[in-house]
C-alpha positions as CSV (number, residue, x, y, z in Angstrom):
1,M,11.0,12.0,12.5
2,T,10.4,9.0,10.2
3,T,7.3,9.0,8.0
4,T,8.0,5.6,6.3
5,P,5.2,3.1,7.5
6,P,6.2,-0.4,8.4
7,A,5.0,-3.4,6.3
8,R,2.8,-4.2,9.3
9,P,1.8,-1.9,12.3
10,D,3.0,-2.8,15.7
11,L,-0.1,-2.2,17.6
12,A,1.4,-2.4,21.1
13,R,4.1,0.3,20.1
14,M,1.5,2.4,18.4
15,R,-0.6,2.7,21.8
16,V,2.6,3.5,23.8
17,D,3.6,6.1,21.2
18,R,0.2,7.8,21.3
19,Q,0.0,7.8,25.1
20,T,3.5,9.2,25.2
21,K,2.5,12.0,23.0
22,L,-0.6,12.6,25.0
23,H,1.3,12.9,28.2
24,H,4.0,15.2,26.7
25,A,1.0,17.6,25.6
26,L,-0.4,17.3,29.1
27,A,2.7,18.3,30.6
28,S,3.5,21.2,28.1
29,K,0.2,22.8,28.8
30,D,0.3,22.7,32.8
31,V,-2.9,20.8,33.0
32,A,-4.0,18.5,35.6
33,A,-6.1,16.1,33.6
34,A,-7.9,15.4,30.7
35,V,-11.3,13.9,30.7
36,L,-12.4,12.1,27.5
37,L,-15.9,11.0,26.3
38,G,-15.7,11.3,22.7
39,T,-15.7,7.8,21.0
40,T,-12.7,8.4,18.9
41,N,-10.8,10.4,21.3
42,V,-11.0,7.6,23.8
43,R,-10.0,4.9,21.2
44,W,-7.1,6.8,20.3
45,A,-6.0,7.4,23.9
46,T,-6.4,3.8,25.2
47,G,-6.7,1.4,22.2
48,A,-10.0,0.2,23.8
49,R,-12.8,-0.4,21.5
50,V,-16.7,-0.4,22.4
51,V,-18.1,-3.5,21.1
52,S,-20.9,-2.8,18.6
53,A,-24.2,-1.6,20.2
54,D,-27.3,0.3,18.6
55,Q,-27.2,4.1,18.7
56,G,-29.8,4.2,21.5
57,R,-27.3,2.1,23.8
58,A,-24.0,3.5,22.7
59,S,-24.2,6.6,24.7
60,H,-25.0,4.8,28.1
61,F,-22.4,2.4,27.5
62,R,-19.3,4.4,25.9
63,N,-15.8,4.2,27.1
64,V,-14.5,7.1,29.2
65,A,-10.8,7.9,29.6
66,V,-9.1,10.3,32.3
67,V,-5.5,11.3,31.8
68,L,-3.7,12.5,34.7
69,N,-0.5,14.5,34.4
70,G,2.5,12.4,35.5
71,D,0.6,9.1,35.5
72,P,2.3,6.4,33.2
73,A,-1.0,5.2,31.8
74,V,-4.5,6.4,31.0
75,H,-7.4,5.4,33.1
76,L,-10.2,3.6,31.2
77,F,-13.7,3.1,32.5
78,T,-15.5,0.5,30.3
79,H,-18.4,-1.7,30.1
80,H,-16.7,-3.9,27.4
81,P,-13.6,-5.8,28.9
82,D,-13.5,-7.8,25.6
83,G,-12.6,-4.6,23.9
84,I,-9.5,-3.9,26.1
85,P,-6.1,-4.4,24.7
86,A,-4.6,-7.4,26.3
87,D,-1.6,-5.6,27.5
88,Y,-3.5,-2.8,29.1
89,P,-2.4,-2.3,32.8
90,A,-5.1,-3.9,34.9
91,D,-5.0,-1.2,37.8
92,Y,-6.0,1.3,35.2
93,V,-9.0,-0.4,34.2
94,H,-12.4,0.4,36.1
95,A,-15.9,-0.4,35.8
96,G,-18.0,1.3,33.3
97,L,-19.8,4.5,34.1
98,D,-23.2,5.7,32.6
99,M,-22.8,9.4,31.5
100,E,-26.2,10.0,30.9
101,C,-27.2,9.2,34.5
102,D,-26.8,11.4,37.7
103,A,-24.9,8.4,39.6
104,G,-22.3,7.7,36.7
105,A,-21.5,11.3,36.2
106,R,-21.1,12.0,39.9
107,A,-18.6,9.0,40.3
108,L,-16.4,10.3,37.5
109,V,-16.3,13.9,39.1
110,V,-15.3,12.3,42.3
111,F,-12.6,10.3,40.7
112,I,-11.4,13.5,39.2
113,V,-11.5,15.4,42.3
114,D,-9.7,12.7,44.3
115,R,-6.8,12.5,41.9
116,T,-6.3,15.9,41.0
117,G,-7.3,18.1,44.0
118,A,-9.6,19.9,41.2
119,G,-11.2,22.9,43.0
120,S,-8.1,24.5,44.1
121,G,-7.2,26.1,40.8
122,S,-6.0,23.0,38.8
123,R,-6.6,23.1,35.0
124,I,-8.8,20.4,33.5
125,L,-9.8,19.6,29.8
126,L,-12.8,17.9,28.6
127,D,-14.0,16.9,25.1
128,E,-17.7,16.4,25.6
129,W,-20.5,17.2,28.0
130,T,-23.5,15.2,28.8
131,M,-26.3,16.6,30.7
132,A,-25.7,14.5,33.6
133,L,-22.1,15.4,33.7
134,R,-22.8,19.2,33.7
135,R,-24.9,18.7,36.7
136,A,-22.4,16.7,38.6
137,W,-19.6,19.1,37.5
138,T,-21.3,22.1,38.6
139,A,-22.1,20.8,41.9
140,R,-18.7,19.7,42.8
141,L,-16.2,21.8,40.5
142,S,-18.1,25.1,40.0
143,D,-14.6,27.0,40.3
144,A,-13.0,24.6,37.6
145,A,-14.7,25.2,34.3
146,P,-12.8,22.7,31.8
147,A,-11.3,24.1,28.7
148,D,-12.1,22.1,25.4
149,A,-10.0,19.1,25.1
150,S,-10.9,18.3,21.4
151,L,-9.4,21.9,20.2
152,S,-6.7,22.3,22.6
153,L,-5.4,18.6,23.1
154,M,-6.7,15.9,21.0
155,G,-6.5,17.9,17.7
156,E,-3.1,18.6,18.4
157,V,-1.9,15.1,19.2
158,R,-3.8,13.3,16.6
159,L,-2.9,15.6,13.7
160,C,0.4,14.1,12.7
161,K,0.5,10.2,12.6
162,T,3.1,7.8,13.8
163,P,4.5,5.3,11.1
164,D,2.3,2.7,12.8
165,E,-0.7,4.9,12.3
166,L,0.2,5.3,8.9
167,A,0.5,1.5,8.3
168,C,-3.1,1.1,9.8
169,I,-4.6,3.8,7.3
170,R,-2.8,2.1,4.6
171,T,-4.1,-1.3,5.4
172,A,-7.6,-0.1,5.8
173,Q,-7.3,1.5,2.4
174,W,-5.9,-1.6,0.9
175,I,-8.9,-3.6,2.1
176,N,-11.4,-1.1,0.9
177,E,-9.5,-1.0,-2.6
178,Q,-9.4,-4.8,-3.0
179,A,-13.2,-5.2,-2.0
180,M,-14.0,-2.5,-4.8
181,L,-12.1,-4.4,-7.5
182,D,-14.9,-7.2,-7.1
183,V,-17.6,-4.4,-6.8
184,Q,-16.5,-2.9,-10.0
185,A,-16.3,-6.2,-11.9
186,A,-20.2,-6.6,-11.1
187,L,-21.1,-3.0,-12.3
188,R,-23.6,-3.4,-15.0
189,P,-26.9,-2.1,-16.2
190,G,-29.7,-3.6,-14.1
191,I,-27.9,-4.0,-10.9
192,R,-29.2,-1.9,-8.1
193,G,-27.3,0.1,-5.5
194,V,-28.1,-2.0,-2.6
195,E,-26.7,-4.9,-4.4
196,L,-23.8,-3.3,-4.8
197,S,-23.5,-2.4,-1.0
198,G,-24.1,-6.1,-0.3
199,L,-21.3,-7.1,-2.5
200,F,-18.9,-4.5,-1.0
201,L,-19.6,-5.2,2.7
202,R,-19.4,-9.0,2.4
203,R,-16.1,-8.5,0.5
204,A,-14.6,-6.0,2.8
205,F,-15.2,-8.1,5.8
206,E,-13.8,-11.1,4.2
207,L,-10.6,-9.2,3.6
208,G,-10.6,-8.3,7.4
209,A,-12.5,-5.0,7.9
210,H,-13.5,-4.5,11.4
211,Q,-16.3,-2.0,10.8
212,N,-18.4,-0.1,8.0
213,T,-17.6,3.6,8.7
214,V,-19.4,5.1,5.6
215,D,-22.5,3.4,4.4
216,P,-21.6,2.8,0.7
217,I,-22.7,5.5,-1.8
218,W,-23.3,4.8,-5.3
219,Q,-24.8,8.0,-6.5
220,I,-26.3,8.2,-10.1
221,M,-25.2,11.7,-11.2
222,P,-27.9,14.2,-12.8
223,E,-27.3,15.6,-16.2
224,S,-27.1,19.0,-14.8
225,V,-27.1,21.0,-11.6
226,A,-30.6,22.5,-12.5
227,T,-32.4,19.2,-12.7
228,G,-31.6,18.6,-9.3
229,P,-31.6,17.2,-6.4
230,R,-31.5,20.7,-5.2
231,S,-29.2,22.2,-2.5
232,V,-29.3,25.6,-0.6
233,T,-25.7,26.1,-1.8
234,G,-27.0,26.0,-5.5
235,D,-24.4,23.5,-6.3
236,L,-24.4,19.8,-6.8
237,V,-25.8,17.5,-4.0
238,F,-23.5,14.8,-2.8
239,P,-23.7,12.2,-1.3
240,T,-27.4,11.1,-1.5
241,V,-28.7,7.8,0.2
242,T,-28.1,4.5,-1.7
243,T,-31.5,3.1,-3.2
244,A,-32.9,0.2,-4.9
245,R,-32.9,1.8,-8.2
246,A,-31.5,-0.2,-11.0
247,L,-28.6,1.3,-12.9
248,E,-29.1,2.0,-16.5
249,R,-26.6,2.0,-19.4
250,G,-24.6,5.3,-19.3
251,D,-25.1,6.2,-15.9
252,V,-22.4,8.0,-14.1
253,V,-22.0,6.7,-10.7
254,W,-20.0,8.6,-8.0
255,V,-18.8,6.0,-5.7
256,D,-17.7,6.8,-1.9
257,T,-16.9,4.1,0.7
258,G,-15.0,3.7,4.1
259,I,-14.3,0.8,6.3
260,T,-12.2,0.7,9.4
261,W,-9.4,-1.5,10.4
262,E,-7.8,-1.6,14.0
263,G,-9.4,1.7,14.6
264,Y,-8.1,3.6,11.6
265,D,-10.3,4.6,8.6
266,S,-10.2,4.4,4.7
267,D,-11.8,6.6,2.3
268,F,-12.5,5.3,-1.1
269,G,-13.8,7.5,-4.1
270,R,-14.0,7.0,-7.8
271,T,-16.4,7.6,-10.8
272,W,-17.6,4.7,-12.8
273,I,-20.1,4.4,-15.7
274,A,-22.5,1.6,-16.2
275,G,-21.9,-0.4,-19.1
276,A,-20.3,2.3,-21.4
277,A,-17.1,3.8,-22.2
278,P,-16.7,7.4,-21.4
279,S,-17.6,10.0,-23.9
280,P,-14.9,12.7,-25.1
281,A,-16.3,15.0,-22.9
282,Q,-16.1,12.8,-19.9
283,R,-12.4,11.9,-20.5
284,D,-11.9,15.7,-20.6
285,Q,-13.5,15.8,-17.0
286,F,-11.4,13.0,-15.6
287,R,-8.3,14.8,-17.3
288,L,-9.2,18.0,-15.5
289,W,-9.7,16.2,-12.3
290,R,-6.1,14.7,-12.6
291,Q,-4.6,18.1,-13.6
292,V,-5.9,19.5,-10.2
293,V,-4.7,16.6,-8.3
294,E,-1.2,16.8,-9.7
295,A,-0.9,20.4,-9.2
296,V,-1.9,20.2,-5.6
297,L,0.6,17.2,-5.1
298,A,3.2,19.5,-6.7
299,V,3.0,21.8,-3.8
300,T,2.5,19.3,-0.8
301,R,5.5,19.4,1.3
302,P,6.3,20.5,5.1
303,S,5.9,24.2,5.7
304,A,3.4,24.4,2.8
305,T,-0.2,25.8,3.6
306,G,-3.5,24.8,3.1
307,G,-3.8,28.3,1.2
308,D,-1.0,26.8,-1.1
309,L,-3.1,23.9,-1.8
310,T,-6.3,25.7,-2.7
311,R,-4.5,28.2,-4.9
312,A,-2.8,25.3,-6.8
313,A,-6.3,23.7,-7.3
314,L,-7.9,26.9,-8.4
315,M,-4.9,27.6,-10.8
316,A,-5.0,24.2,-12.4
317,A,-8.9,24.3,-12.9
318,G,-8.1,27.6,-15.2
319,G,-10.3,30.1,-13.6
320,G,-13.6,28.3,-14.4
321,R,-15.7,26.5,-11.7
322,R,-14.2,25.8,-8.2
323,P,-12.9,22.2,-8.5
324,W,-14.4,21.0,-5.2
325,L,-18.1,21.0,-3.8
326,A,-19.4,24.2,-2.1
327,H,-20.5,22.4,1.0
328,L,-17.5,20.2,1.6
329,Y,-13.8,20.8,1.0
330,L,-10.8,20.2,-1.1
331,A,-9.3,18.1,1.5
332,H,-9.9,16.5,4.7
333,G,-7.8,14.8,7.4
334,I,-8.2,11.1,8.1
335,G,-7.2,8.9,10.9
336,V,-9.4,7.4,13.8
337,D,-12.2,9.5,12.3
338,S,-13.0,9.3,8.6
339,A,-13.2,13.1,8.3
340,E,-10.9,15.0,10.9
341,A,-8.4,17.9,11.0
342,P,-6.9,19.3,8.8
343,F,-9.9,20.6,6.7
344,I,-8.7,22.6,3.8
345,G,-11.0,24.7,1.3
346,T,-13.9,25.0,3.5
347,D,-16.2,28.0,3.8
348,L,-14.1,29.3,6.8
349,G,-12.2,31.0,4.0
350,T,-8.5,31.9,3.0
351,E,-7.4,33.1,6.3
352,F,-8.1,29.6,7.9
353,D,-6.5,27.8,4.9
354,E,-3.4,29.8,5.5
355,S,-3.4,28.9,9.3
356,I,-2.9,25.2,8.5
357,V,0.9,24.3,8.0
358,L,1.6,20.9,6.5
359,A,4.0,18.9,8.8
360,P,5.3,15.3,8.5
361,G,3.1,12.7,9.5
362,M,-0.1,14.7,8.5
363,V,-2.8,12.8,6.3
364,F,-5.3,14.2,4.2
365,V,-7.9,12.8,1.5
366,L,-7.8,15.0,-1.5
367,E,-11.1,15.1,-3.2
368,P,-11.5,17.5,-5.9
369,V,-14.4,17.5,-8.3
370,A,-14.5,18.2,-12.0
371,W,-18.1,19.1,-13.6
372,A,-19.7,20.0,-16.5
373,D,-23.2,19.9,-17.3
374,G,-24.2,16.9,-19.4
375,T,-21.1,14.7,-18.5
376,G,-21.9,13.6,-15.0
377,G,-18.6,15.1,-13.8
378,Y,-15.8,13.2,-12.2
379,R,-15.1,12.8,-8.5
380,A,-12.3,10.7,-7.0
381,E,-10.1,10.5,-3.8
382,E,-6.7,10.1,-3.0
383,I,-5.1,9.6,0.4
384,V,-1.9,11.6,0.9
385,A,0.6,11.4,3.7
386,V,3.2,14.3,4.3
387,T,6.6,13.0,4.5
388,D,9.7,14.8,5.4
389,D,10.4,16.3,2.2
390,G,7.3,15.8,0.1
391,F,4.4,13.3,0.2
392,R,3.3,9.7,-0.1
393,L,0.2,8.2,-1.6
394,L,-1.6,5.9,0.8
395,S,-4.2,4.9,-1.9
396,D,-3.5,2.9,-5.2
397,H,-6.6,2.1,-7.2
398,P,-7.0,2.1,-10.8
399,Y,-9.1,4.9,-12.7
400,E,-11.3,2.5,-15.0
401,P,-13.0,3.0,-17.1
402,Y,-11.3,6.3,-17.8
403,V,-7.8,4.7,-17.9
404,A,-7.7,1.2,-19.1
């Protein structure tokens, strides 16, 4: 397969490719239907978006997708006609259903029974329950308990990206990085984190962002772990909420932002210093971080395991402190979720990391940390796509002020 992203994604082709993968997976598992309520799962399966709504309304007005084995398209139930792709087949679009209410849940179950003959041994996958849907399912489909679609279907089909998906991630990251050039130019003692957020969001949307996915983080790092804030892990606390505190000269700032473009996420991470050049000790932290990144990239190729990546990172760190945060990971996937499979270096341990085998089209965010008390540490992120014979970076941002 090709893993070279085009200069600009073909969104119609991308939707066709995703649905083809979905239908092939359903057929290979001998499953009658997959019922999708999860926001990003439905977005991936249909390309339809939910027009922005506050959290209290979002669950009532969510999109729902039903994938039937052998059907050429995915059935979409939506309250948001303006969020449907223009080329979506009209006979596969249905009025929205409220999955928090009994009437909406019953209507969905009736649709499933009518189309699959469920109750006669048909296998069905489901990614999310609501209480109303559980009641309706139990009443009509008590002998057809669904398997988990998130693990057994969607995680599989979303894991390796098509070239158009790679282009979407690359574009989202480009927007994020371009906005950050303007924000870093404004970084100075006296500016507040909330002001940096305003600058970033305005510029990101001017550049074409469709959604703010990660509320901007500008965390002023402590002098030592012991001074806090404190965590149950005994390690650094990150991230913390952005505040109106003004930056002071020499503050070390860990930056983390994410925006969405055409349904695909970006992930930006860098370390900045307010109004000062890095000290020799701080430059050492950056060099250690870069050493870990280079070691991990050196073993990144198809058939390598997550265990290969974590071992490379630990070896590059020289046997000292583990070069990633205890409550997070060395790397996480990215796509229509800002953090999705694969997750490498979690507290699930070595055996889990060894079970992750890299394949062309996989994308992960590499986010090691270098820390020594008194330096503020160094943290940054790179987006890595696995190719047929190695890797390609989808991120491309300078390391100022550590590298001019």
